[in-house]
C-alpha positions as CSV (number, residue, x, y, z in Angstrom):
1,M,0.2,-0.2,-0.1
2,D,2.8,2.0,0.9
3,E,4.4,1.9,-2.7
4,L,0.7,2.4,-4.1
5,F,0.4,5.6,-2.1
6,E,3.5,6.9,-3.7
7,Q,2.7,6.3,-7.1
8,F,-1.0,8.1,-6.1
9,M,0.9,11.1,-5.1
10,I,3.3,11.5,-7.5
11,E,0.1,10.6,-10.4
12,G,-2.1,13.1,-8.4
13,R,0.1,15.9,-8.4
14,E,0.3,15.2,-12.3
15,L,-3.5,15.4,-12.8
16,I,-3.4,18.2,-10.8
17,A,-1.7,20.0,-12.8
18,K,-2.7,18.5,-16.3
19,A,-6.5,20.1,-15.6
20,T,-5.6,23.2,-14.3
21,E,-3.1,23.6,-17.4
22,D,-6.2,22.6,-19.5
23,L,-8.6,24.9,-17.0
24,M,-5.6,27.8,-17.3
25,A,-6.1,27.9,-21.1
26,L,-10.4,27.9,-21.4
27,E,-10.2,30.6,-19.4
28,A,-8.5,32.8,-22.3
29,D,-10.8,30.5,-25.0
30,L,-13.8,29.5,-23.1
31,S,-15.1,27.9,-26.6
32,D,-11.8,25.5,-26.4
33,A,-13.3,21.8,-26.8
34,G,-10.0,20.0,-26.8
35,R,-9.3,21.1,-23.2
36,L,-12.5,20.4,-21.8
37,D,-12.3,17.1,-23.3
38,S,-8.8,17.3,-21.6
39,A,-9.8,18.6,-18.3
40,F,-12.0,16.3,-17.7
41,R,-10.5,13.2,-18.4
42,A,-7.8,14.3,-15.6
43,V,-10.2,15.3,-12.9
44,H,-11.8,11.6,-13.6
45,T,-9.6,9.5,-13.6
46,L,-8.4,11.6,-10.3
47,K,-11.5,11.0,-8.7
48,G,-11.2,7.2,-9.3
49,S,-7.9,7.2,-7.6
50,V,-8.8,8.9,-5.2
51,A,-11.2,6.9,-4.2
52,I,-8.8,4.1,-3.6
53,F,-7.5,5.9,-0.7
54,D,-8.6,7.1,2.9
55,L,-9.3,10.8,0.8
56,A,-13.2,10.7,0.7
57,P,-13.7,14.8,1.1
58,M,-11.3,15.3,-2.1
59,G,-13.4,12.8,-3.5
60,V,-16.6,14.5,-2.4
61,A,-15.1,17.9,-4.2
62,L,-13.6,16.2,-7.5
63,H,-17.2,14.5,-8.1
64,A,-19.4,17.7,-7.8
65,A,-16.4,19.4,-9.9
66,E,-16.0,16.3,-12.5
67,D,-20.3,16.7,-12.8
68,V,-19.8,20.9,-14.1
69,L,-16.8,19.6,-16.5
70,G,-19.6,16.9,-18.1
71,M,-22.8,19.1,-17.8
72,V,-21.3,21.5,-19.9
73,R,-19.9,19.0,-22.6
74,F,-23.1,18.0,-22.8
75,A,-24.9,21.5,-23.2
76,G,-22.2,21.7,-26.4
77,E,-21.5,25.2,-25.1
78,P,-18.7,27.6,-24.2
79,M,-18.0,27.1,-20.9
80,D,-18.5,31.1,-18.6
81,L,-15.5,32.9,-16.9
82,L,-16.7,31.7,-13.7
83,V,-17.4,28.0,-13.8
84,A,-13.8,28.4,-14.8
85,R,-12.5,29.9,-11.9
86,S,-14.5,27.9,-9.4
87,L,-13.5,24.4,-11.3
88,L,-9.7,25.8,-10.9
89,S,-10.4,27.4,-7.1
90,C,-11.9,23.2,-6.4
91,L,-8.2,22.5,-7.5
92,D,-6.1,24.9,-5.8
93,Q,-7.7,23.3,-2.3
94,C,-7.1,19.9,-3.9
95,D,-3.5,20.0,-4.4
96,Q,-3.2,22.1,-0.9
97,W,-4.6,18.8,0.4
98,M,-2.3,16.7,-1.3
99,D,0.6,19.3,0.6
100,V,-1.1,18.4,3.7
101,V,-1.5,14.4,2.7
102,E,2.1,14.1,1.6
103,E,3.4,15.4,5.3
104,S,1.1,14.4,7.8
105,G,-0.3,11.3,6.1
106,H,-3.7,12.5,6.0
107,L,-6.7,15.4,5.1
108,P,-7.3,18.3,7.8
109,S,-9.9,18.4,10.1
110,E,-11.7,21.0,8.2
111,A,-11.4,18.7,5.1
112,P,-15.3,17.8,5.3
113,K,-16.5,21.1,5.4
114,D,-14.5,22.0,2.8
115,A,-14.9,19.8,0.2
116,V,-19.5,20.1,0.6
117,R,-18.4,24.1,0.3
118,I,-17.1,23.7,-2.7
119,A,-19.2,20.8,-3.7
120,T,-22.4,23.1,-2.9
121,G,-20.5,26.4,-5.2
122,L,-19.6,24.5,-8.5
123,L,-23.4,22.6,-8.2
124,A,-25.0,27.1,-8.2
125,L,-23.0,27.9,-10.7
126,T,-24.5,25.1,-12.8
127,A,-26.8,26.1,-15.6
128,S,-29.0,22.8,-14.7
129,P,-31.1,22.7,-11.5
130,A,-29.9,20.5,-8.2
131,P,-30.6,17.3,-8.1
132,S,-33.2,16.7,-5.8
133,F,-34.6,14.9,-3.2
134,Q,-37.2,12.9,-2.7
135,D,-38.5,14.1,0.4
136,R,-40.4,11.1,2.1
137,P,-42.1,11.6,4.6
138,V,-40.7,11.3,8.3
139,D,-41.0,7.3,9.2
140,D,-40.9,8.8,13.4
141,S,-40.0,4.7,14.1
142,W,-36.5,5.1,12.4
143,L,-36.2,8.3,13.4
144,G,-37.5,8.5,17.1
145,D,-35.5,4.8,17.0
146,L,-32.1,6.2,15.7
147,L,-32.4,9.6,18.6
148,Q,-33.2,6.6,21.5
149,R,-30.2,4.5,20.7
150,H,-27.8,7.0,20.7
151,S,-30.0,9.7,23.5
152,N,-26.8,9.6,25.6
153,R,-23.9,11.2,22.8
154,L,-27.3,13.4,21.9
155,A,-28.6,14.9,25.4
156,G,-26.9,18.1,27.3
157,P,-26.8,21.9,26.4
158,R,-26.9,22.8,23.2
159,D,-27.5,26.3,21.1
160,A,-30.9,26.9,19.7
161,S,-30.1,28.3,16.8
162,R,-28.3,25.2,15.2
163,P,-30.5,22.1,14.9
164,L,-29.3,18.8,14.2
165,V,-29.9,16.8,11.6
166,A,-31.2,12.9,11.4
167,V,-29.5,10.6,7.6
168,R,-30.9,7.3,6.6
169,Y,-29.1,5.9,3.5
170,R,-30.3,3.3,1.9
171,P,-27.1,2.6,-1.0
172,A,-28.2,1.4,-4.0
173,P,-27.6,-2.9,-4.5
174,D,-25.4,-2.3,-7.4
175,C,-23.5,1.6,-6.1
176,F,-19.6,0.2,-6.4
177,F,-20.7,-0.3,-10.5
178,A,-22.1,3.3,-10.5
179,G,-18.7,4.7,-9.2
180,D,-20.7,5.1,-5.2
181,D,-18.5,4.5,-2.6
182,P,-21.1,4.6,0.7
183,M,-18.7,4.8,3.5
184,S,-17.2,7.7,1.4
185,F,-20.2,9.8,1.4
186,V,-20.0,8.6,5.4
187,R,-17.2,9.5,6.1
188,T,-17.2,13.4,4.2
189,V,-20.3,13.6,7.0
190,P,-19.0,17.1,9.2
191,E,-20.2,17.5,12.5
192,L,-21.0,13.6,12.8
193,L,-22.7,13.0,16.0
194,A,-24.2,9.2,16.2
195,L,-23.6,6.3,13.0
196,D,-25.2,3.4,12.6
197,M,-25.0,0.7,10.6
198,R,-26.3,-2.9,10.0
199,A,-27.7,-4.6,7.0
200,V,-30.8,-4.6,5.1
201,D,-31.2,-8.9,4.2
202,S,-30.0,-11.7,6.5
203,W,-26.7,-12.0,5.1
204,P,-26.9,-15.5,3.1
205,P,-23.8,-18.6,3.5
206,L,-20.3,-17.6,3.0
207,E,-20.8,-19.7,-0.2
208,E,-23.2,-17.8,-1.3
209,F,-22.2,-14.0,-0.4
210,D,-21.7,-11.6,-3.1
211,P,-19.2,-8.7,-2.0
212,Y,-20.4,-6.5,-5.1
213,R,-23.9,-6.5,-3.4
214,C,-24.9,-3.4,-1.3
215,N,-26.5,-5.0,2.2
216,L,-26.2,-2.1,4.5
217,L,-28.9,0.5,5.9
218,I,-27.0,4.2,7.1
219,E,-28.7,5.9,9.4
220,L,-26.5,9.2,11.3
221,V,-27.1,12.3,13.1
222,T,-25.0,15.3,12.3
223,A,-24.8,19.0,13.3
224,A,-24.1,20.1,10.1
225,S,-26.9,22.7,8.4
226,E,-29.3,20.6,6.4
227,A,-28.3,22.5,3.1
228,D,-24.8,20.9,3.4
229,V,-26.1,17.6,4.0
230,R,-28.3,17.6,0.8
231,A,-25.1,18.8,-0.7
232,L,-23.2,16.5,-0.1
233,F,-26.2,13.3,-0.4
234,R,-26.7,15.3,-4.4
235,F,-25.4,12.0,-6.0
236,V,-27.7,9.2,-4.5
237,P,-30.7,11.5,-3.7
238,D,-33.2,8.6,-4.5
239,Q,-31.6,6.5,-1.5
240,V,-31.7,9.4,1.3
241,E,-34.3,9.8,3.7
242,I,-32.9,13.8,5.5
243,A,-35.2,15.0,8.4
244,P,-34.1,17.5,10.7
245,V,-34.1,17.5,14.6
246,A,-36.3,19.4,16.8
247,P,-35.1,18.9,19.8
248,P,-32.2,20.9,20.7
249,I,-29.1,18.8,22.4
250,T,-25.9,18.3,22.0
251,D,-23.1,20.4,20.0
252,A,-19.9,18.1,20.0
253,A,-18.7,17.1,16.8
254,Q,-15.9,15.0,16.0
255,D,-13.5,14.9,13.9
256,S,-14.5,11.6,11.6
257,Q,-11.3,11.3,9.3
258,P,-9.2,9.2,10.6
259,S,-4.9,9.4,10.5
260,R,-3.3,7.7,8.0
261,G,-0.1,7.8,10.1
262,A,2.4,7.8,7.6
263,E,5.5,9.9,7.3
264,A,5.9,11.8,3.8
265,R,8.0,10.6,1.4
266,R,10.3,12.5,-1.2
267,T,10.1,11.1,-4.9
268,I,11.4,11.4,-8.2
269,R,10.1,9.2,-10.6
270,V,12.6,7.6,-13.4
271,D,12.7,6.2,-16.6
272,S,14.0,2.5,-16.2
273,L,17.0,3.5,-19.3
274,Q,18.0,5.1,-16.4
275,I,18.2,2.3,-14.5
276,D,19.5,-0.2,-17.0
277,R,22.4,2.5,-17.7
278,L,23.3,2.6,-13.2
279,L,23.4,-1.2,-13.4
280,D,25.9,-1.1,-16.7
281,L,27.9,0.9,-14.9
282,V,27.6,-0.9,-11.6
283,G,28.5,-4.0,-13.2
284,E,31.7,-2.3,-14.7
285,L,32.5,-0.8,-12.0
286,V,32.4,-5.0,-10.5
287,V,34.9,-5.7,-13.3
288,T,37.6,-2.4,-12.0
289,K,37.2,-3.6,-8.7
290,N,38.1,-7.6,-9.0
291,G,41.0,-6.2,-11.0
292,F,42.9,-4.7,-7.2
293,A,43.0,-8.2,-6.4
294,Q,44.8,-9.6,-9.0
295,L,47.0,-6.7,-8.6
296,A,47.3,-7.5,-5.1
297,A,48.4,-10.6,-6.8
298,H,50.7,-9.9,-8.8
299,A,52.8,-7.7,-6.1
300,E,52.5,-10.1,-3.5
301,T,54.5,-13.1,-6.0
302,G,56.8,-10.1,-6.7
303,M,56.2,-8.3,-9.4
304,E,58.6,-5.3,-11.1
305,P,57.3,-1.9,-8.6
306,K,57.0,-0.1,-11.9
307,A,55.0,-3.0,-13.9
308,I,52.8,-2.9,-10.6
309,A,52.3,1.2,-10.7
310,G,51.3,0.8,-14.2
311,A,49.2,-1.6,-13.3
312,I,47.7,0.7,-10.6
313,R,47.4,3.8,-12.6
314,A,45.8,1.5,-15.5
315,V,43.1,0.5,-13.0
316,Q,42.7,3.8,-11.7
317,A,42.3,5.5,-14.5
318,T,39.6,2.7,-15.5
319,T,37.5,3.5,-11.9
320,D,37.9,8.0,-12.9
321,R,36.2,7.1,-15.5
322,L,33.5,5.1,-14.4
323,V,33.3,7.1,-11.3
324,T,32.5,10.4,-13.3
325,D,30.3,8.2,-16.0
326,M,28.2,6.9,-12.6
327,H,28.2,10.4,-11.0
328,R,26.6,12.1,-14.2
329,A,23.8,9.0,-14.4
330,V,22.7,9.9,-10.9
331,M,22.7,13.7,-11.3
332,D,19.7,13.0,-14.2
333,V,18.1,10.4,-12.6
334,R,17.5,13.2,-10.1
335,M,16.7,16.1,-12.9
336,V,13.3,17.0,-12.8
337,P,11.5,19.6,-14.5
338,L,10.5,23.2,-13.4
339,E,7.3,22.4,-15.2
340,R,5.3,21.9,-11.5
341,Q,6.8,25.0,-9.6
342,F,6.1,26.9,-12.8
343,R,3.0,26.0,-12.8
344,R,2.0,26.6,-9.9
345,L,3.7,29.7,-9.5
346,A,1.1,30.4,-12.9
347,R,-2.2,30.1,-10.4
348,M,-0.8,32.0,-7.3
349,V,-0.8,34.9,-10.3
350,R,-3.8,34.2,-11.5
351,E,-5.4,34.4,-8.3
352,L,-3.4,37.6,-7.0
353,A,-4.5,38.9,-10.0
354,Q,-8.4,38.5,-9.1
355,R,-7.1,39.5,-5.7
356,L,-5.7,42.6,-6.2
357,D,-8.1,43.7,-9.3
358,R,-4.9,43.1,-11.8
359,N,-5.7,42.3,-15.3
360,I,-1.8,40.1,-16.4
361,A,-0.5,38.3,-19.5
362,L,1.1,36.0,-17.6
363,T,3.4,34.2,-20.4
364,V,5.8,31.1,-19.4
365,H,9.1,29.7,-21.1
366,G,11.3,27.3,-20.9
367,E,9.4,25.2,-17.8
368,E,10.5,21.6,-19.4
369,T,14.3,23.2,-18.5
370,R,15.6,20.0,-15.6
371,V,17.2,20.9,-12.5
372,D,18.1,18.7,-9.7
373,K,15.5,17.7,-7.6
374,A,17.0,19.3,-4.5
375,V,17.2,23.0,-6.5
376,A,13.5,22.9,-8.0
377,D,12.0,22.3,-4.1
378,A,14.0,25.0,-2.7
379,L,13.5,27.4,-6.1
380,F,9.6,28.0,-5.5
381,E,9.9,29.7,-2.4
382,P,12.3,32.7,-3.7
383,L,10.4,31.9,-6.8
384,L,6.4,32.8,-4.8
385,H,7.7,35.7,-3.0
386,L,9.4,37.6,-6.7
387,V,6.1,37.2,-9.2
388,R,4.3,38.5,-5.4
389,N,6.5,41.7,-5.6
390,A,6.1,41.8,-9.1
391,V,2.0,41.3,-9.2
392,D,1.3,43.5,-6.0
393,H,3.7,46.6,-6.4
394,G,5.5,45.8,-9.8
395,I,2.5,46.0,-12.2
396,E,-0.4,48.8,-12.3
397,P,-3.4,48.7,-12.0
398,P,-5.3,48.5,-15.7
399,E,-6.7,52.3,-15.3
400,A,-3.2,54.1,-13.7
401,R,-1.8,52.1,-16.2
402,Q,-4.2,53.6,-18.7
403,E,-3.0,57.3,-17.5
404,L,0.4,56.6,-18.6
405,G,0.1,55.4,-21.7
406,K,0.6,52.0,-21.5
407,P,-2.2,48.1,-22.4
408,S,-4.6,47.7,-19.3
409,Q,-3.6,44.4,-19.4
410,G,0.2,44.4,-17.3
411,S,2.9,41.2,-18.6
412,L,4.6,39.3,-16.4
413,A,7.1,37.0,-18.6
414,L,9.2,33.4,-16.6
415,S,11.7,31.9,-17.9
416,A,14.8,29.4,-17.7
417,R,17.3,28.1,-20.0
418,L,20.6,26.3,-18.9
419,L,24.0,28.0,-20.0
420,G,26.1,25.5,-19.6
421,D,26.0,24.0,-16.2
422,Q,23.8,26.5,-14.6
423,I,20.4,27.8,-14.9
424,L,19.0,31.1,-15.4
425,I,15.5,31.9,-14.6
426,E,14.4,35.3,-14.6
427,I,10.8,37.1,-14.1
428,R,10.1,40.4,-16.4
429,D,7.5,42.3,-15.5
430,D,6.0,46.0,-17.3
431,G,5.0,47.5,-14.3
432,A,6.9,50.7,-12.6
433,G,9.9,49.8,-12.2
434,V,12.1,50.7,-9.5
435,D,12.8,54.0,-8.5
436,P,16.9,54.4,-8.0
437,A,16.0,57.8,-5.6
438,R,13.5,57.1,-3.2
439,V,16.1,53.2,-3.3
440,R,18.9,56.1,-2.1
441,K,16.5,57.6,0.4
442,V,15.1,55.4,2.3
443,A,19.0,53.6,2.3
444,A,20.1,56.9,3.8
445,E,17.0,57.0,6.1
446,R,17.8,53.4,7.4
447,G,22.1,53.5,7.8
448,I,22.2,50.7,5.2
449,V,24.9,52.6,3.0
450,P,26.6,55.9,4.2
451,S,25.4,59.1,2.1
452,E,28.7,59.4,1.0
453,R,29.3,56.2,-1.0
454,L,25.2,56.4,-2.0
455,Q,26.6,59.6,-4.2
456,D,29.0,57.4,-5.6
457,M,26.5,55.1,-7.1
458,D,25.1,54.4,-10.4
459,D,20.9,53.9,-10.7
460,A,22.7,50.0,-11.2
461,G,24.2,49.9,-8.5
462,A,21.8,51.8,-6.5
463,I,18.6,49.3,-7.0
464,Q,20.7,46.6,-5.8
465,L,20.2,47.8,-1.8
466,I,16.8,46.4,-2.7
467,F,18.5,43.1,-1.1
468,A,19.9,44.4,1.6
469,P,18.1,42.9,4.9
470,G,15.0,45.1,6.4
471,F,15.2,47.1,2.9
472,S,11.6,48.3,1.7
473,T,10.6,51.0,0.0
474,A,6.4,49.7,1.0
475,N,4.5,52.6,1.8
476,A,1.9,50.0,3.7
477,I,2.2,47.0,5.0
478,T,-0.1,44.5,2.5
479,D,-0.7,40.5,3.5
480,V,0.8,40.1,-0.4
481,S,4.6,41.6,-0.3
482,G,6.1,44.8,-0.3
483,R,8.6,45.9,-2.8
484,G,11.7,45.0,-0.9
485,V,10.2,43.1,2.0
486,G,12.4,40.0,2.4
487,M,14.3,40.6,-0.8
488,D,17.5,39.6,1.5
489,A,15.7,35.9,2.1
490,V,15.7,35.0,-1.7
491,K,19.4,36.3,-2.3
492,T,19.5,34.1,1.2
493,A,18.0,30.9,-0.4
494,I,19.6,30.9,-3.7
495,E,23.0,32.1,-2.1
496,Q,23.2,29.0,-0.5
497,L,22.1,26.8,-3.3
498,G,25.2,28.1,-5.0
499,G,23.5,30.6,-7.3
500,R,23.6,34.7,-7.4
501,V,20.4,37.3,-7.5
502,S,20.2,40.7,-9.5
503,L,18.0,43.2,-10.2
504,A,17.3,45.6,-13.0
505,S,14.8,48.2,-13.5
506,R,14.1,51.1,-15.5
507,R,11.1,53.7,-13.7
508,G,8.3,53.0,-15.7
509,E,9.2,50.2,-18.2
510,G,9.1,47.4,-15.4
511,T,12.1,45.4,-14.0
512,T,13.8,41.7,-13.9
513,V,15.1,39.5,-11.5
514,S,17.7,37.5,-12.9
515,L,18.4,34.4,-10.7
516,R,22.1,32.4,-11.7
517,L,22.5,29.2,-10.1
518,P,24.2,25.6,-10.8
519,A,21.6,23.5,-12.3
520,T,22.9,19.8,-10.5
521,A,25.0,18.9,-7.0
522,A,27.9,18.4,-9.9
523,L,31.0,17.2,-9.1
524,T,33.4,20.7,-8.3
525,T,37.4,20.4,-9.3
526,V,39.2,22.0,-6.9
527,L,42.6,23.5,-5.7
528,V,44.5,22.4,-2.9
529,V,46.4,25.2,-1.6
530,R,48.5,25.8,1.9
531,V,48.9,28.1,4.6
532,G,50.6,27.7,7.2
533,D,50.1,23.8,8.7
534,E,46.7,24.4,7.4
535,R,44.8,22.9,3.7
536,F,42.3,24.3,2.3
537,A,40.3,23.9,-1.2
538,I,39.2,26.5,-4.0
539,P,37.1,26.0,-6.7
540,L,39.5,26.2,-9.7
541,D,36.4,27.9,-12.7
542,L,37.5,30.7,-10.4
543,I,41.5,30.9,-11.0
544,T,42.5,32.3,-13.7
545,E,45.9,31.5,-13.2
546,T,48.7,30.6,-10.6
547,V,52.9,32.1,-10.5
548,R,55.2,31.7,-9.1
549,I,57.3,35.3,-8.3
550,A,60.4,36.6,-6.6
551,R,59.0,38.7,-3.0
552,S,61.3,41.2,-4.1
553,A,58.9,42.3,-7.4
554,I,56.4,42.7,-4.8
555,L,56.4,46.0,-4.2
556,P,54.2,48.3,-1.6
557,V,51.6,50.7,-3.1
558,G,49.6,52.8,-0.6
559,L,48.1,50.9,2.3
560,G,48.8,47.7,0.5
561,R,51.0,45.6,-2.4
562,A,50.7,44.8,-5.7
563,F,52.9,42.7,-8.1
564,V,53.2,43.1,-12.0
565,L,52.2,40.0,-14.4
566,R,52.6,40.9,-17.6
567,D,53.0,44.6,-17.8
568,R,49.2,44.9,-16.1
569,T,49.8,45.8,-12.3
570,L,47.8,43.3,-10.1
571,P,46.6,44.0,-5.9
572,L,48.2,41.6,-4.0
573,I,46.2,39.7,-1.1
574,E,48.3,37.5,1.7
575,L,45.4,34.5,2.2
576,A,46.7,33.8,5.3
577,A,45.7,37.8,6.6
578,L,42.5,37.0,5.4
579,L,42.0,33.8,7.1
580,G,43.6,35.8,10.2
581,T,46.0,32.6,11.1
582,G,49.0,34.9,11.4
583,S,51.7,32.3,10.1
584,K,54.0,33.9,7.5
585,S,56.2,32.6,4.6
586,E,60.2,32.6,4.4
587,A,60.3,31.2,1.1
588,R,62.2,33.3,-1.7
589,D,59.3,33.1,-4.0
590,A,55.3,34.2,-3.9
591,R,52.8,31.7,-4.7
592,I,50.3,33.5,-5.9
593,L,46.9,32.3,-7.0
594,V,45.2,34.8,-10.0
595,V,41.2,34.8,-9.2
596,D,38.4,36.6,-10.7
597,G,37.4,38.6,-7.8
598,G,34.3,39.8,-9.8
599,Q,36.0,43.5,-10.6
600,G,38.7,42.6,-12.3
601,R,41.7,40.0,-11.3
602,V,43.0,39.8,-7.9
603,G,46.6,38.2,-6.7
604,I,46.1,35.7,-3.9
605,A,49.6,34.3,-1.7
606,V,50.1,31.3,-0.4
607,D,52.6,29.2,1.3
608,D,52.4,26.5,-1.7
609,F,49.9,24.9,-4.2
610,S,49.0,21.3,-4.1
611,E,46.7,18.6,-6.2
612,R,44.2,19.2,-8.4
613,L,40.7,17.1,-6.7
614,D,37.2,16.6,-7.8
615,V,35.1,16.5,-5.3
616,M,31.7,16.6,-4.0
617,L,30.9,19.7,-2.4
618,R,28.5,19.2,1.0
619,P,27.3,22.8,1.8
620,M,27.8,23.7,5.6
621,T,25.0,22.9,8.0
622,G,23.4,23.4,11.7
623,L,25.5,25.6,14.0
624,L,28.1,25.8,11.1
625,A,25.8,27.5,8.7
626,H,26.7,31.2,8.4
627,I,30.6,30.7,8.5
628,P,31.3,33.8,6.9
629,G,33.8,32.8,3.9
630,V,33.5,29.0,3.6
631,S,30.8,27.5,0.7
632,G,31.3,23.7,2.1
633,T,33.6,21.0,2.8
634,T,34.6,17.7,0.9
635,L,36.2,14.4,2.6
636,L,39.7,13.6,1.3
637,G,40.7,9.7,0.9
638,D,42.1,9.9,4.4
639,G,39.1,10.4,5.8
640,S,40.0,14.4,7.0
641,V,38.0,17.5,5.8
642,L,39.2,20.5,3.6
643,L,37.5,23.3,3.8
644,I,36.3,24.6,0.4
645,L,36.3,28.5,0.8
646,D,34.4,31.1,-1.1
647,I,37.2,33.5,-2.5
648,R,34.9,36.0,-3.5
649,E,33.4,36.4,-0.2
650,I,36.6,36.5,1.6
651,I,37.7,39.2,-0.7
652,G,35.3,41.2,-1.2
């Protein structure tokens, strides 16, 4: 069942995403019959999957959504815009329920009420009248007997303004073949106070028992309103009797939603060809491993050292190739498209636009771009904040846009593309843009940057202050966002993924926020350097070159020192001084790393260079997560830990 549940979580999200995509397309073209059919199929399939698990409220909401889509298809007319948006709200709720189920194993306690509310709202929007219940004369025998059997549970003081409702439900014998689950209806009843179930006919002998014939009579009492109860059982009106209970009795409500108790699981759908590739590589690795045993046997028999060394190098080269290939194969397994994150953002844009009375056209490009799953999971929160900022404080209301000579409909573009082994994500709007003068004023008022430094900043540099902690240009705090509020959190989240964030804006024309970060947790080539008795690693892609010059060629310049490299003067910094180790090299020649510090090349003096290594960078966690100047760690072959330095942060 656990495997089945995991599969349901994967496919359920895909079906919700597919139906959401179809309905959003229908918002733009209400007569698109192909999209309507596709949405109906997705909702129908999802409803059937939900019925397998203990998720009855979700089934009720989806059943209503399926009914509405079926009615629209049968009518053969364009869908009403309000109906499309209501269906999208239903799917949004189902998506949120999926998140809760994945974390806790069960739906929240308020899910039955929410499901009834959603189903009632959807049914009220359709042109077809709601199915009527056959209101039969109240049979005092069943109602009186039911109340008497549960008098202790129902007795006690109670708010007279909330009468109880009694239900007698006799499912049709062939209800299972009609797709109805009687227990699903019962579990969805909110504020259930009393429940009786018994056989209608006496049970036959076991050899004659038909498991597909329903033989149940269900009676219950609930504190929910009569309207909610009728909406809940509207699919089986001919099988239900509903009667209000006049005596004001207890108002106790109990949560009928049982807990699955399953832990949240993080899963990835993997192509079987990728598994086959990994299996092939493991087979080759096993063969290579056996080669070491043969080398050991040759060494024991007195094989010549040079021959042994050559054989070891050959096996090592094969092992290196296999490890690299296996790493790539594992990374391919972890790669997932950004499709789900982008679709969720599209939903948020639609909701916020309606809520804030904005007219916004969202365009999405590159949702098929694949990134490491850890990167994809961590990206949603910062992207959500940026999108909220763009909708709330970036794009103006339609009236304001028209006064400025802009189209009343604002534009928001979300794009992703691969640049080598990095991914570039851009959020671009055509709104009011960021005012550099206002940014400078706020920065000065809050003491974020000294006033004299602000005067020397150009506009492009000034607007980057929006990422400073505590910076905000919002005039009022809203429950949606504020341009600048939390942008430092966005920057921190992206930097923790090894990426960078930047912002470009033109007053009155719009804003573009760019996120550049690694697409995978790839192997990193580092150069090991020594400072005193300590060893550190520096990513090789930051090192332009390594040089060795006489210390006499290092000259004082102002308060610092510099050296000349190919007719160009470069500033020189001692790594020991930056790290505060206090060690000082006595060697006649200085060993220097020439690195790109972001604003030009800089020389960094170390005591010695060592080997180059391919390492898997492990980010700092726990108490060490915020150590300045260290981007991560790696383990060496002897088991020791090597710190990997963030040179750009160290040199400022």
